[in-house]
A tleap script that builds the chain and sets N, CA, C and O, in Angstrom:
source leaprc.protein.ff14SB
mol = sequence {
  NMET ASN THR ILE THR LYS GLU GLN ILE LYS
  GLU LEU GLU ALA LYS LEU GLU GLU ASN LYS
  LYS ARG ILE ASN GLU LEU ILE LYS LYS PHE
  ASP VAL TYR LYS CILE
}
set mol.1.N position { 18.556 6.318 38.116 }
set mol.1.CA position { 18.403 5.795 36.110 }
set mol.1.C position { 17.039 5.913 35.479 }
set mol.1.O position { 16.856 7.128 35.410 }
set mol.2.N position { 15.978 5.296 34.979 }
set mol.2.CA position { 14.928 4.944 34.136 }
set mol.2.C position { 15.620 3.176 33.955 }
set mol.2.O position { 16.740 2.726 33.717 }
set mol.3.N position { 14.656 2.747 34.142 }
set mol.3.CA position { 14.793 0.942 34.750 }
set mol.3.C position { 13.199 1.035 32.950 }
set mol.3.O position { 12.202 1.748 33.062 }
set mol.4.N position { 13.371 0.480 32.113 }
set mol.4.CA position { 12.945 0.649 30.841 }
set mol.4.C position { 12.576 -1.588 31.177 }
set mol.4.O position { 13.249 -2.597 31.386 }
set mol.5.N position { 11.401 -1.277 31.046 }
set mol.5.CA position { 10.447 -2.481 30.823 }
set mol.5.C position { 10.492 -3.273 29.356 }
set mol.5.O position { 10.943 -2.739 28.343 }
set mol.6.N position { 10.078 -4.320 29.387 }
set mol.6.CA position { 10.512 -4.728 28.464 }
set mol.6.C position { 8.830 -5.080 27.476 }
set mol.6.O position { 8.633 -5.898 26.578 }
set mol.7.N position { 8.110 -4.329 27.961 }
set mol.7.CA position { 6.593 -4.051 27.425 }
set mol.7.C position { 6.457 -2.924 27.408 }
set mol.7.O position { 5.418 -2.570 26.851 }
set mol.8.N position { 7.641 -1.436 28.141 }
set mol.8.CA position { 7.748 -0.326 27.472 }
set mol.8.C position { 8.241 -0.284 26.295 }
set mol.8.O position { 7.828 0.498 25.439 }
set mol.9.N position { 9.423 -1.331 26.062 }
set mol.9.CA position { 10.035 -1.273 24.896 }
set mol.9.C position { 9.382 -1.834 23.381 }
set mol.9.O position { 9.510 -1.264 22.297 }
set mol.10.N position { 8.722 -2.996 23.624 }
set mol.10.CA position { 7.264 -3.310 22.849 }
set mol.10.C position { 6.604 -2.135 22.112 }
set mol.10.O position { 6.793 -1.869 20.925 }
set mol.11.N position { 5.516 -1.217 23.266 }
set mol.11.CA position { 5.464 0.331 23.430 }
set mol.11.C position { 5.149 1.164 22.616 }
set mol.11.O position { 4.171 1.731 22.131 }
set mol.12.N position { 6.855 1.072 22.553 }
set mol.12.CA position { 7.475 2.347 21.808 }
set mol.12.C position { 7.750 1.598 20.619 }
set mol.12.O position { 6.580 1.416 20.283 }
set mol.13.N position { 8.310 1.126 19.884 }
set mol.13.CA position { 8.694 -0.039 18.800 }
set mol.13.C position { 6.966 -0.078 18.331 }
set mol.13.O position { 6.246 0.226 17.380 }
set mol.14.N position { 6.910 -0.493 19.289 }
set mol.14.CA position { 4.873 -0.010 17.874 }
set mol.14.C position { 4.311 1.208 17.846 }
set mol.14.O position { 3.443 1.357 16.985 }
set mol.15.N position { 4.560 2.141 18.553 }
set mol.15.CA position { 4.491 3.718 18.209 }
set mol.15.C position { 5.304 4.129 17.232 }
set mol.15.O position { 4.842 4.840 16.340 }
set mol.16.N position { 6.781 3.718 17.233 }
set mol.16.CA position { 7.684 3.760 16.008 }
set mol.16.C position { 7.184 3.526 14.896 }
set mol.16.O position { 6.764 4.538 14.335 }
set mol.17.N position { 6.987 2.021 14.026 }
set mol.17.CA position { 6.298 1.776 13.410 }
set mol.17.C position { 4.504 2.730 13.134 }
set mol.17.O position { 4.149 3.654 12.402 }
set mol.18.N position { 3.912 1.996 14.011 }
set mol.18.CA position { 2.847 3.779 13.326 }
set mol.18.C position { 3.371 4.785 12.369 }
set mol.18.O position { 3.277 5.055 11.171 }
set mol.19.N position { 3.952 5.207 13.413 }
set mol.19.CA position { 4.883 6.862 13.218 }
set mol.19.C position { 5.460 6.813 12.085 }
set mol.19.O position { 5.388 7.837 11.405 }
set mol.20.N position { 6.449 5.244 11.346 }
set mol.20.CA position { 6.611 5.223 10.132 }
set mol.20.C position { 6.050 5.233 9.331 }
set mol.20.O position { 6.573 5.670 8.306 }
set mol.21.N position { 4.429 4.694 9.268 }
set mol.21.CA position { 3.751 4.605 8.615 }
set mol.21.C position { 2.815 6.083 8.153 }
set mol.21.O position { 2.233 6.558 7.178 }
set mol.22.N position { 3.123 6.390 9.537 }
set mol.22.CA position { 2.066 7.972 8.657 }
set mol.22.C position { 2.567 8.507 8.077 }
set mol.22.O position { 2.016 9.239 7.256 }
set mol.23.N position { 3.794 8.423 8.196 }
set mol.23.CA position { 5.346 9.450 7.396 }
set mol.23.C position { 5.011 9.053 6.339 }
set mol.23.O position { 4.489 9.814 5.524 }
set mol.24.N position { 5.318 7.213 5.975 }
set mol.24.CA position { 4.543 7.457 4.793 }
set mol.24.C position { 3.618 7.196 3.620 }
set mol.24.O position { 3.632 6.989 2.407 }
set mol.25.N position { 2.721 7.335 4.769 }
set mol.25.CA position { 1.992 8.049 4.225 }
set mol.25.C position { 1.776 10.182 3.848 }
set mol.25.O position { 0.824 10.741 3.304 }
set mol.26.N position { 2.608 10.585 4.210 }
set mol.26.CA position { 2.208 12.086 4.136 }
set mol.26.C position { 3.269 11.892 2.884 }
set mol.26.O position { 2.792 11.967 1.752 }
set mol.27.N position { 4.790 11.629 3.042 }
set mol.27.CA position { 5.257 11.616 1.737 }
set mol.27.C position { 4.644 10.270 0.433 }
set mol.27.O position { 4.634 10.645 -0.739 }
set mol.28.N position { 4.548 9.967 0.497 }
set mol.28.CA position { 3.118 8.919 -1.150 }
set mol.28.C position { 2.496 10.740 -1.238 }
set mol.28.O position { 2.717 11.406 -2.249 }
set mol.29.N position { 1.996 11.120 -0.448 }
set mol.29.CA position { 0.710 12.064 -0.545 }
set mol.29.C position { 1.800 13.563 -1.154 }
set mol.29.O position { 1.416 14.222 -2.121 }
set mol.30.N position { 2.829 13.829 -0.585 }
set mol.30.CA position { 4.084 14.756 -1.091 }
set mol.30.C position { 4.445 14.521 -2.165 }
set mol.30.O position { 4.475 15.511 -2.896 }
set mol.31.N position { 4.887 13.171 -2.808 }
set mol.31.CA position { 4.402 13.108 -3.842 }
set mol.31.C position { 3.828 13.617 -4.511 }
set mol.31.O position { 4.328 14.699 -4.818 }
set mol.32.N position { 3.041 13.427 -4.912 }
set mol.32.CA position { 1.635 13.244 -6.243 }
set mol.32.C position { 1.910 14.528 -6.054 }
set mol.32.O position { 2.058 15.070 -7.150 }
set mol.33.N position { 2.105 15.589 -4.779 }
set mol.33.CA position { 2.158 17.040 -5.321 }
set mol.33.C position { 3.290 18.066 -6.145 }
set mol.33.O position { 3.050 19.224 -6.486 }
set mol.34.N position { 4.864 17.165 -6.414 }
set mol.34.CA position { 4.783 17.349 -6.607 }
set mol.34.C position { 5.380 17.045 -8.372 }
set mol.34.O position { 6.386 17.471 -8.939 }
set mol.35.N position { 4.263 16.134 -8.868 }
set mol.35.CA position { 4.353 15.278 -10.339 }
set mol.35.C position { 3.763 16.826 -10.816 }
set mol.35.O position { 3.523 17.057 -12.001 }
savepdb mol mol.pdb
quit
């Protein structure tokens, strides 16, 4: 089993947050096209 360090967890969480922001931006763009 792989052990994940707290540093790695923080890194993953930061990446997730960034992905959420990107997805939200894309959703906003698509919403504009829907109207």
